[in-house]
C-alpha positions as CSV (number, residue, x, y, z in Angstrom):
1,M,70.6,44.6,184.0
2,K,69.1,42.0,181.9
3,A,69.1,41.5,178.3
4,P,65.7,42.5,176.8
5,P,63.8,39.5,175.6
6,K,64.4,38.2,172.1
7,D,61.1,39.6,170.4
8,K,62.3,43.0,171.7
9,R,65.7,42.9,170.7
10,N,64.3,41.8,167.1
11,Q,62.0,44.9,167.2
12,I,64.6,47.3,168.1
13,I,66.7,46.0,165.3
14,L,64.0,46.4,162.8
15,V,63.1,49.8,164.2
16,A,66.8,50.8,163.6
17,L,66.8,49.2,160.5
18,G,63.7,51.0,159.4
19,C,65.1,54.4,160.6
20,V,68.2,54.0,158.6
21,A,66.4,52.6,155.3
22,I,63.8,55.9,155.7
23,S,67.0,57.8,156.4
24,S,68.4,56.8,153.5
25,G,65.8,56.8,150.9
26,I,64.8,60.6,152.4
27,W,68.7,61.2,151.5
28,Q,68.8,59.8,148.2
29,G,65.3,61.1,147.1
30,M,65.4,64.3,148.6
31,I,68.8,65.7,149.4
32,V,70.9,63.9,146.4
33,S,68.5,65.2,143.6
34,Q,68.1,68.6,145.2
35,K,72.2,68.5,145.1
36,K,71.8,67.5,141.3
37,G,69.3,70.3,140.6
38,V,71.4,72.7,142.4
39,A,74.7,71.8,140.4
40,K,72.5,71.9,136.9
41,V,71.3,75.6,138.2
42,A,75.1,76.7,138.9
43,Q,76.2,75.2,135.6
44,R,73.6,77.3,133.8
45,I,74.1,80.5,135.8
46,A,77.7,80.1,135.0
47,E,76.5,79.8,131.2
48,Q,74.7,82.9,131.6
49,Q,77.3,84.8,133.3
50,Q,79.8,83.9,130.5
51,K,77.1,84.9,127.9
52,N,76.6,88.1,129.8
53,D,80.4,89.0,130.0
54,N,80.9,88.5,125.9
55,S,77.9,90.8,125.5
56,D,79.6,93.2,127.9
57,R,82.9,92.9,126.0
58,L,81.2,93.5,122.5
59,V,79.2,96.3,123.8
60,K,82.5,97.9,125.3
61,A,84.4,97.0,121.8
62,T,81.5,98.6,120.2
63,E,83.2,102.3,120.3
64,S,86.5,100.4,119.2
65,M,84.7,98.9,116.1
66,R,83.3,101.9,115.0
67,R,86.6,103.7,114.9
68,D,88.2,101.2,113.4
69,L,85.2,100.8,110.3
70,D,85.9,104.7,110.4
71,S,89.5,104.5,109.7
72,A,89.0,101.5,107.3
73,R,86.4,103.6,105.2
74,K,88.6,106.7,105.0
75,K,91.4,104.5,104.0
76,L,89.3,103.1,101.1
77,Q,88.2,106.5,100.1
78,R,91.9,107.6,99.9
79,A,92.8,104.7,97.7
80,E,89.6,105.1,95.6
81,S,90.7,108.6,94.9
82,E,93.6,107.5,93.1
83,M,92.2,104.9,91.4
84,A,91.7,105.5,87.4
85,S,88.9,107.7,86.8
86,G,87.4,110.0,84.1
87,D,89.7,109.7,80.8
88,M,91.4,106.7,81.4
89,Y,94.2,107.6,78.7
90,S,94.8,110.9,80.3
91,W,94.9,109.4,83.8
92,V,97.5,107.0,83.1
93,V,99.7,109.2,81.4
94,Q,99.4,111.8,83.6
95,T,100.3,109.4,86.5
96,L,103.1,107.6,85.0
97,N,104.9,110.8,84.1
98,K,104.0,112.3,87.3
99,F,105.7,109.1,89.0
100,R,108.4,108.6,86.9
101,E,110.2,112.0,87.3
102,G,112.6,110.8,89.7
103,Y,113.7,108.0,87.8
104,K,115.6,107.4,84.8
105,V,112.9,105.7,82.6
106,D,111.5,107.2,79.3
107,I,108.1,106.0,78.4
108,P,107.2,107.5,75.4
109,Q,104.5,105.0,74.3
110,F,101.1,104.3,76.2
111,S,98.5,102.6,74.9
112,R,94.3,103.0,75.1
113,E,92.8,101.3,78.1
114,V,91.3,97.7,77.3
115,P,88.6,96.5,79.7
116,C,89.8,93.4,81.4
117,P,88.6,90.8,84.1
118,V,89.8,91.6,87.7
119,G,90.0,88.0,88.4
120,V,90.0,88.1,92.3
121,F,86.7,87.6,93.8
122,A,83.0,86.5,92.0
123,T,81.5,89.7,93.1
124,F,84.3,92.4,93.1
125,P,82.8,95.6,93.1
126,Y,85.6,97.2,90.8
127,R,86.4,96.9,87.3
128,A,90.1,96.6,86.0
129,V,91.7,98.4,82.5
130,L,95.1,97.3,80.9
131,F,97.6,99.6,79.4
132,N,100.4,98.4,77.0
133,I,103.3,100.6,78.0
134,R,106.7,100.8,75.9
135,G,110.2,102.6,76.9
136,T,113.7,102.4,77.6
137,A,116.0,102.2,80.9
138,Y,118.9,100.6,82.5
139,F,118.0,97.4,84.1
140,H,118.6,98.5,87.6
141,D,116.7,101.7,87.2
142,L,113.4,99.7,85.6
143,G,113.8,97.4,88.2
144,Q,113.5,100.1,91.0
145,F,110.9,102.1,89.1
146,V,108.7,98.9,89.0
147,A,109.1,98.1,92.4
148,D,108.4,101.4,93.8
149,F,105.5,101.9,91.6
150,E,103.6,98.6,92.4
151,N,104.4,99.7,96.1
152,R,102.9,103.3,95.9
153,F,99.8,102.2,93.8
154,P,98.6,99.1,95.5
155,H,95.7,99.3,93.0
156,L,97.8,98.8,90.0
157,R,99.5,95.5,89.1
158,V,102.8,95.4,86.5
159,Q,102.6,92.0,84.6
160,N,103.7,90.7,81.2
161,L,107.0,92.9,81.7
162,E,109.3,91.9,78.3
163,L,113.0,93.0,78.1
164,E,115.4,93.4,75.1
165,P,118.4,95.2,74.2
166,A,117.2,98.8,73.4
167,G,119.3,98.6,70.0
168,S,117.5,95.6,68.6
169,S,114.0,96.9,69.5
170,A,112.3,98.6,66.3
171,A,110.1,100.6,68.3
172,N,113.1,102.2,70.5
173,N,115.5,102.4,68.2
174,T,116.8,105.8,69.6
175,T,119.9,105.0,71.5
176,N,123.1,103.2,70.7
177,D,123.6,102.5,74.2
178,P,124.2,98.8,74.5
179,E,123.5,98.9,78.2
180,K,120.1,100.2,77.9
181,L,117.0,97.9,77.7
182,A,113.7,98.4,75.7
183,F,110.8,97.1,77.6
184,R,107.1,96.2,77.1
185,M,104.7,96.0,80.1
186,E,101.0,96.0,80.8
187,I,99.7,97.6,83.9
188,V,96.1,96.4,85.2
189,A,94.4,99.3,86.9
190,L,91.1,99.2,88.9
191,V,88.6,101.8,87.9
192,S,87.0,103.7,90.9
193,P,83.6,102.8,91.3
194,N,82.4,106.3,91.4
195,V,83.0,106.1,87.4
196,H,80.7,104.2,85.0
């Protein structure tokens, strides 16, 4: 076989190079850009699928959220039913006398209610009133009473508790027991929002 003439050989090489260049151009211009487009579409599909999954999860959780909301409303209604209402003085006397039945704490003096700031949040839906309480008890009995009282009534708070020996207190000079203490404390009570 005879080698093709130089002109023919150059033409064949140019045609081959042209075919490679055209193929490369087609590859870069059409196929690579199509692959990038397909990748972008696949990414959008994945993002939309994630949004759909989140929406489905929220829809499925709706019933659970509704039950939780109903449970929270019932709990709030129970708590509000125990809050101070009506005649505040009668309410505090009845509440404390009923609660202290199992404790060795004597509370003979209750003051009238005094409106006070709640001081929790700027837009708190409850008002608060303050009562001054005086009485006598042994230290351990009083500590147990105060702890149980605040745990039983989360909408009441004991503050400014002052203790002194009962024999030295002019207001509570009814006992000569040196172990007994006279106490003064303030009770802050949230008022039921249904009372105006």
